[in-house]
C-alpha positions in Angstrom: 120.5 67.1 80.0 118.7 69.7 82.1 115.0 69.8 82.9 112.7 72.7 82.4 109.6 72.0 84.5 107.1 74.5 83.2 105.4 72.2 80.7 104.3 69.3 82.9 100.8 68.2 82.0 98.5 65.3 81.9 95.7 64.4 79.5 92.9 64.2 80.2 93.3 67.0 82.7 92.6 66.3 86.3 91.8 69.0 89.0 94.1 67.3 91.6 97.0 67.2 89.2 96.4 70.8 88.1 96.3 72.0 91.7 99.6 70.2 92.5 101.1 71.9 89.4 100.0 75.3 90.9 101.6 74.5 94.2 104.9 73.2 92.8 106.5 76.4 91.4 105.8 78.4 94.5 107.3 75.8 96.9 110.1 74.8 94.4 111.3 78.3 94.1 111.2 78.9 97.8 115.0 78.5 98.2 115.9 79.8 94.8 115.4 76.7 92.6 115.0 77.6 89.0 112.2 75.7 87.2 113.3 77.2 83.9 117.0 76.1 84.2 116.9 74.0 81.1 116.2 76.9 78.7 118.9 79.0 80.4 121.7 76.5 79.9 122.6 77.6 76.3 123.0 81.2 77.5 125.2 80.0 80.4 127.4 78.1 77.9 127.8 81.3 75.9 128.6 83.3 79.0 131.3 80.7 79.9 132.9 81.4 76.5 132.0 78.2 74.7 131.7 78.3 70.9 129.3 76.5 68.6 126.7 76.2 71.3 123.7 74.1 70.2 120.6 72.8 71.9 118.0 70.1 71.5 114.8 69.8 73.5 112.8 66.7 74.0 109.7 65.6 75.8 109.6 62.5 78.0 106.5 60.3 78.4 106.5 57.5 80.9 104.1 54.6 81.2 102.1 53.8 84.4 104.3 52.3 87.1 107.4 54.2 86.0 108.8 56.4 88.9 109.3 59.3 86.5 105.6 59.5 85.8 105.0 61.1 89.2 107.8 63.6 88.8 105.5 66.5 89.8 103.8 64.7 92.7 106.9 63.3 94.4 108.6 66.7 95.0 105.4 68.3 96.3 105.0 65.3 98.7 108.6 65.6 99.9 108.2 69.4 100.3 104.9 69.2 102.2 106.3 70.8 105.4 107.1 73.9 103.3 103.8 73.8 101.5 102.1 73.8 105.0 104.4 76.5 106.3 103.7 78.7 103.4 100.0 78.1 103.7 99.6 76.8 100.2 97.4 73.9 101.2 96.4 72.0 104.3 97.7 68.5 105.2 94.3 67.0 104.4 94.2 68.8 101.0 97.7 67.6 100.1 96.8 64.0 101.0 93.6 64.1 98.9 95.3 65.8 96.0 98.2 63.3 96.0 95.9 60.3 96.2 93.6 61.5 93.4 96.5 62.6 91.1 98.3 59.3 91.6 95.2 57.3 90.8 94.7 59.4 87.6 98.3 58.8 86.6 98.0 55.1 87.1 95.3 55.0 84.4 97.0 53.7 81.2 94.8 56.0 79.2 96.3 59.1 80.9 99.1 60.8 79.0 101.6 62.3 81.3 104.3 64.7 80.1 107.1 65.4 82.7 108.5 68.5 81.1 111.0 69.5 78.5 114.6 68.3 78.7 117.4 70.3 77.1 120.5 68.8 75.8 123.1 71.5 75.3 126.6 71.3 74.0 129.4 73.5 72.9 133.1 73.5 72.5 136.0 75.4 74.0 137.3 77.8 71.4 140.9 77.3 70.4 143.3 79.5 72.4 145.1 82.1 70.4 148.6 82.8 71.4 149.1 86.6 71.6 152.6 86.5 73.0 155.4 87.4 70.7 158.5 85.3 70.6 161.9 87.0 70.4 
């Protein structure tokens, strides 16, 4: 299962969460990470020569207290040196955003979607023997 992180959201919307979601793709892609990898996997399977490639996508929702609920906040927190280096936010802004967004996600009335997850499968096609036997 491979993630595609474009569709992270919370409802009701919160400005701190929205701002963190604006920062994330810039800093995540800094070293070439692909936030759209999930949707690309089927094509990679085709390019690798697999047959009967199929894909399913699902959305994951996690309750308050589950570590996956903060899947957008945690990477931005861990990449904060790069956020600062790139001038995307100040340390004070990051701390304020993080605290406000975490408080919002702890509210059991907040719906938090962590993105799409792609399950992709295929099979290796049967080998054809093209050698002639004498």
